[in-house]
C-alpha distance (Angstrom), angle and dihedral (degrees) to the residues before:
residue distance angle dihedral
X1 . . .
X2 3.79 . .
X3 3.83 119.6 .
X4 3.81 90.7 -116.4
X5 3.81 93.3 54.7
X6 3.81 91.5 45.2
X7 3.81 90.7 51.2
X8 3.79 92.7 49.6
X9 3.82 91.3 49.0
X10 3.80 91.9 49.5
X11 3.78 93.2 48.2
X12 3.81 91.3 45.8
X13 3.80 90.6 53.7
X14 3.82 90.0 51.7
X15 3.82 91.5 50.0
X16 3.82 93.4 49.6
X17 3.81 91.0 46.8
X18 3.81 91.2 51.2
X19 3.81 90.8 49.3
X20 3.81 91.3 51.6
X21 3.80 89.7 48.0
X22 3.80 90.2 55.2
X23 3.80 91.0 50.0
X24 3.80 90.1 47.8
X25 3.80 90.6 61.4
X26 3.80 88.7 60.9
X27 3.79 101.9 41.6
X28 3.82 91.9 50.5
X29 3.82 90.0 59.3
X30 3.79 109.7 69.9
X31 3.81 101.1 168.0
X32 3.80 110.7 115.4
X33 3.80 93.3 -139.7
X34 3.78 89.9 56.7
X35 3.79 90.0 47.6
X36 3.81 91.3 57.1
X37 3.81 88.5 49.8
X38 3.80 89.9 50.9
X39 3.81 89.0 51.4
X40 3.81 90.2 52.2
X41 3.79 88.6 51.4
X42 3.82 89.0 47.7
X43 3.81 90.5 54.5
X44 3.80 89.8 51.9
X45 3.80 91.4 49.3
X46 3.80 91.7 50.5
X47 3.80 92.5 48.0
X48 3.79 90.2 47.5
X49 3.79 94.1 45.9
X50 3.81 90.5 51.2
X51 3.81 98.8 44.7
X52 3.81 103.5 30.7
X53 3.82 101.5 35.4
X54 3.78 118.3 11.9
X55 3.81 102.3 39.7
X56 3.84 96.1 44.9
X57 3.80 90.2 48.8
X58 3.81 92.2 44.9
X59 3.81 91.5 50.8
X60 3.79 92.8 46.6
X61 3.79 92.4 52.1
X62 3.79 101.4 33.1
X63 3.79 109.4 19.1
X64 3.79 122.4 -152.2
X65 3.81 94.6 -19.4
X66 3.79 90.9 61.9
X67 3.82 89.8 57.2
X68 3.80 89.4 51.6
X69 3.82 88.0 68.8
X70 3.82 94.2 58.6
X71 3.83 94.2 84.4
X72 3.81 88.5 45.5
X73 3.80 89.4 61.1
X74 3.81 89.9 45.5
X75 3.81 91.8 52.2
X76 3.81 92.2 43.8
X77 3.80 92.6 62.2
X78 3.82 91.2 41.3
X79 3.81 91.1 56.1
X80 3.81 92.7 40.7
X81 3.79 94.0 50.9
X82 3.79 100.2 37.2
X83 3.79 104.2 36.1
X84 3.81 113.5 13.2
X85 3.81 108.7 36.7
X86 3.78 109.3 10.9
X87 3.75 133.0 39.5
X88 3.78 117.5 -113.7
X89 3.78 111.3 -98.9
X90 3.80 126.1 175.7
X91 3.80 92.0 -168.0
X92 3.82 103.4 -91.5
X93 3.80 117.0 -171.1
X94 3.81 92.9 -90.4
X95 3.82 93.7 51.1
X96 3.78 100.1 101.3
X97 3.81 96.7 -176.7
X98 3.77 131.7 36.5
X99 3.77 88.9 -149.3
X100 3.78 91.1 72.5
X101 3.76 132.1 164.8
X102 3.82 92.4 27.0
X103 3.82 91.4 -100.0
X104 3.79 99.9 117.0
X105 3.79 94.9 68.3
X106 3.80 91.4 50.4
X107 3.81 91.0 47.2
X108 3.79 91.0 50.3
X109 3.79 89.6 47.5
X110 3.82 91.2 53.1
X111 3.79 93.6 48.6
X112 3.79 95.0 45.4
X113 3.79 92.7 43.9
X114 3.80 92.0 52.4
X115 3.77 89.0 52.3
X116 3.80 91.6 46.6
X117 3.80 91.9 48.9
X118 3.79 88.6 64.1
X119 3.78 90.2 45.1
X120 3.80 84.6 61.6
X121 3.78 90.8 50.4
X122 3.81 88.9 51.3
X123 3.79 90.4 48.6
X124 3.80 92.5 50.7
X125 3.79 92.7 50.1
X126 3.81 91.6 45.1
X127 3.80 93.2 51.3
X128 3.79 89.5 48.8
X129 3.82 89.5 53.2
X130 3.82 92.9 46.4
X131 3.82 97.9 -110.1
X132 3.81 98.7 98.1
X133 3.81 94.3 127.7
X134 3.80 91.8 62.4
X135 3.80 91.6 49.2
X136 3.80 90.0 48.4
X137 3.81 91.1 54.3
X138 3.79 92.2 50.5
X139 3.81 95.1 45.3
X140 3.81 95.4 45.2
X141 3.79 91.7 48.5
X142 3.80 89.0 57.1
X143 3.78 98.0 41.1
X144 3.81 96.6 60.6
X145 3.84 97.0 59.7
X146 3.81 91.4 35.9
X147 3.82 93.3 52.9
X148 3.80 88.9 46.8
X149 3.80 87.5 55.1
X150 3.81 93.5 48.8
X151 3.80 92.4 47.4
X152 3.81 90.9 49.3
X153 3.79 91.6 54.2
X154 3.80 93.2 46.5
X155 3.79 92.1 47.8
X156 3.81 90.5 50.5
X157 3.80 87.3 57.0
X158 3.80 89.8 55.0
X159 3.79 97.2 -108.4
X160 3.80 116.6 164.2
X161 3.79 120.7 -110.2
X162 3.79 93.1 -108.6
X163 3.80 91.0 52.1
X164 3.80 91.6 48.9
X165 3.80 91.5 50.9
X166 3.81 91.1 46.6
X167 3.81 91.9 52.6
X168 3.79 90.4 46.4
X169 3.79 92.8 49.2
X170 3.81 91.6 50.0
X171 3.79 89.1 48.4
X172 3.81 90.9 52.5
X173 3.80 91.9 45.6
X174 3.80 89.1 63.9
X175 3.82 85.2 81.3
X176 3.83 96.2 67.6
X177 3.81 89.1 38.4
X178 3.80 89.1 55.9
X179 3.81 91.0 46.9
X180 3.81 90.2 52.1
X181 3.80 90.3 49.8
X182 3.79 90.0 51.3
X183 3.78 95.2 51.6
X184 3.80 93.7 40.0
X185 3.79 100.4 46.6
X186 3.80 105.1 22.4
X187 3.78 90.7 109.0
X188 3.81 93.5 48.7
X189 3.81 109.5 35.1
X190 3.79 127.1 52.9
X191 3.82 100.3 -129.3
X192 3.80 91.6 176.4
X193 3.79 88.2 66.6
X194 3.81 97.4 38.9
X195 3.81 100.8 45.2
X196 3.86 98.4 62.4
X197 3.79 91.3 50.7
X198 3.81 92.4 50.1
X199 3.81 91.2 47.9
X200 3.80 91.8 51.4
X201 3.82 90.9 48.8
X202 3.83 90.1 49.4
X203 3.81 90.4 49.3
X204 3.80 88.6 57.5
X205 3.81 90.7 53.4
X206 3.82 90.4 49.7
X207 3.81 92.3 51.5
X208 3.80 92.7 50.0
X209 3.79 93.4 49.8
X210 3.81 92.8 47.7
X211 3.81 96.8 44.6
X212 3.80 102.7 34.7
X213 3.80 102.8 33.6
X214 3.79 117.3 13.8
X215 3.80 101.6 43.3
X216 3.84 95.3 43.8
X217 3.81 88.3 50.2
X218 3.81 91.1 50.2
X219 3.81 91.7 47.5
X220 3.80 92.4 50.3
X221 3.80 100.3 42.9
X222 3.80 101.4 27.9
X223 3.78 101.5 58.0
X224 3.79 91.7 117.3
X225 3.83 92.2 59.3
X226 3.83 105.9 31.4
X227 3.80 94.4 146.2
X228 3.80 94.2 51.8
X229 3.80 92.0 47.2
X230 3.80 91.5 49.4
X231 3.80 89.5 51.8
X232 3.82 89.7 49.3
X233 3.80 90.8 51.4
X234 3.80 91.0 49.7
X235 3.81 90.4 46.0
X236 3.81 91.1 55.3
X237 3.79 90.2 51.4
X238 3.79 91.8 45.8
X239 3.80 93.6 50.7
X240 3.79 92.2 54.4
X241 3.81 92.6 43.0
X242 3.80 92.3 51.9
X243 3.80 90.9 47.5
X244 3.80 89.6 51.3
X245 3.80 91.4 51.2
X246 3.80 96.0 44.0
X247 3.79 99.1 40.5
X248 3.77 103.0 24.3
X249 3.81 121.1 -131.8
X250 3.79 91.2 -107.1
X251 3.81 88.5 64.8
X252 3.76 91.5 51.3
């Protein structure tokens, strides 16, 4: 086994372990009030990931045309949730949960996994250039709050612990998949052109999930603790902002 492959495998294991640790924080807290607070934090993380990380990087690599794909990601999740996977529901009295039809968790998984796939591409290129440790730090720092967000959404849909961990593990495994894609197709595909567009598309999916699903759910089911949920939302934003300042979105 070459040193480069061994390094990528080691770093991938660390990333997956950190993602599972983030999910573990959620599944070990069963109280519904805490779940709503986790969802508020998840909304903040998704807002922060979109505005502080994904959109700046997309603009830097792809310019205005990358931003043009943000509404495409937004509409993709809208169509997926409303017409393809879940039934339309405008919250009638018998609709106990806003996150109905079990489509939101899958949509969040798709958006986060797309983002993570390009984290793997970044990791592969960084290892090849001898700066893999810095990329690992940046990726791991993002995966913990992001996996917490994904687990919160899945738990709100009533998914079992094993299912939540399976989704989280698959999400984390997008890192080695991305690294394999980088090494396998670096000579054929222009990743520098593709990555910004995918990040912008993913940012659109994040914004839809936060605005259309997470925040309405928090507002409906968290009326007894509005202050705590507002703090959780702000904390999610702050975490992603601090990570952007400390690590820089170009290191992401």
